[in-house]
C-alpha positions in Angstrom: 125.6 137.9 137.0 122.0 138.9 137.0 122.4 140.2 140.5 125.0 142.7 139.2 122.4 144.1 136.8 120.0 144.5 139.8 122.7 146.3 141.8 123.5 148.6 138.9 119.8 149.4 138.4 119.6 150.2 142.1 122.7 152.4 141.9 121.3 154.3 139.0 117.8 154.7 140.5 119.2 155.5 143.9 121.5 158.2 142.5 118.5 159.9 140.7 116.4 159.4 143.8 118.9 161.2 146.0 119.6 163.9 143.4 116.0 164.7 142.3 113.7 163.0 144.8 112.4 160.6 142.2 112.9 156.9 141.9 110.5 154.1 142.5 107.5 155.2 140.5 109.2 157.1 137.8 112.4 155.1 137.1 112.4 151.8 138.9 109.0 150.4 138.0 109.4 151.1 134.3 112.9 149.7 134.3 111.7 146.5 136.0 109.0 146.1 133.3 111.0 147.0 130.2 114.5 145.8 131.2 113.6 142.8 133.3 110.2 141.7 132.0 108.2 142.0 135.2 104.5 142.6 135.0 103.3 146.1 136.0 101.9 144.6 139.2 105.2 142.8 140.0 107.2 146.0 139.2 105.1 148.1 141.5 105.3 145.6 144.3 109.1 145.2 143.9 109.6 148.9 143.8 107.7 149.4 147.0 109.7 146.6 148.7 113.0 148.2 147.5 112.2 151.6 148.8 111.6 150.8 152.5 115.1 150.6 153.9 117.2 152.9 151.8 114.8 155.8 151.5 113.7 156.0 155.1 117.1 155.5 156.5 119.8 157.0 154.4 118.5 159.5 151.8 115.9 161.0 154.1 118.6 161.4 156.9 120.9 163.2 154.5 118.1 165.7 153.6 117.2 166.0 157.3 120.8 166.9 158.3 120.9 169.5 155.5 117.7 171.1 157.0 115.5 170.0 154.1 113.0 167.8 155.8 109.8 169.2 157.3 109.1 166.7 160.0 105.9 168.5 161.0 104.5 167.6 157.5 106.3 164.3 156.9 104.9 162.5 160.0 101.3 163.2 159.0 101.9 162.5 155.4 103.5 159.2 156.4 100.4 158.3 158.4 98.2 158.9 155.4 100.7 157.1 153.1 100.6 154.0 155.3 96.8 153.8 155.0 96.7 154.9 151.4 99.4 152.4 150.4 97.5 149.6 152.0 94.3 150.7 150.3 95.9 151.1 146.9 97.8 147.8 147.2 94.5 146.1 148.0 92.5 147.5 145.1 95.2 147.3 142.4 95.0 143.5 142.1 91.6 143.7 140.5 93.0 145.8 137.6 94.3 144.0 134.5 98.0 144.6 133.9 97.6 146.3 130.6 95.1 148.8 132.1 97.4 149.4 135.1 100.3 150.1 132.7 98.2 152.6 130.8 97.1 154.4 134.0 100.7 154.5 135.2 101.9 155.9 131.9 99.1 158.5 131.8 100.0 159.8 135.2 103.7 160.1 134.3 102.8 161.9 131.1 100.6 164.4 132.9 103.2 165.1 135.5 105.9 165.5 132.9 103.9 167.9 130.8 102.9 169.9 133.9 106.5 170.2 135.0 107.9 170.9 131.5 105.3 173.4 130.3 104.3 175.2 133.4 107.6 175.7 135.2 
């Protein structure tokens, strides 16, 4: 029965991801921490693992077929993302979980305030 709750979480986050372009960082990682008791490190790693197949294959294709993907940008951003992801994943393991959680929350707060106040 636990697997059903994972599927429902994936369905909810996938829906928001496809609708708003958000998902792993904003919704999935906090849900894994607060609903399923993962550490921040485990939530971030699990979130990254979840995003590989569905985002690159299905949601991005849907946006592409609708004319809403700039491949000229996406290819180069992806190259940087690969290197940056490896660098970030390497350095994060030296940060205590409570500090990582606070950094994560601060980033979400700043983005939320910027989008809410200055839009």
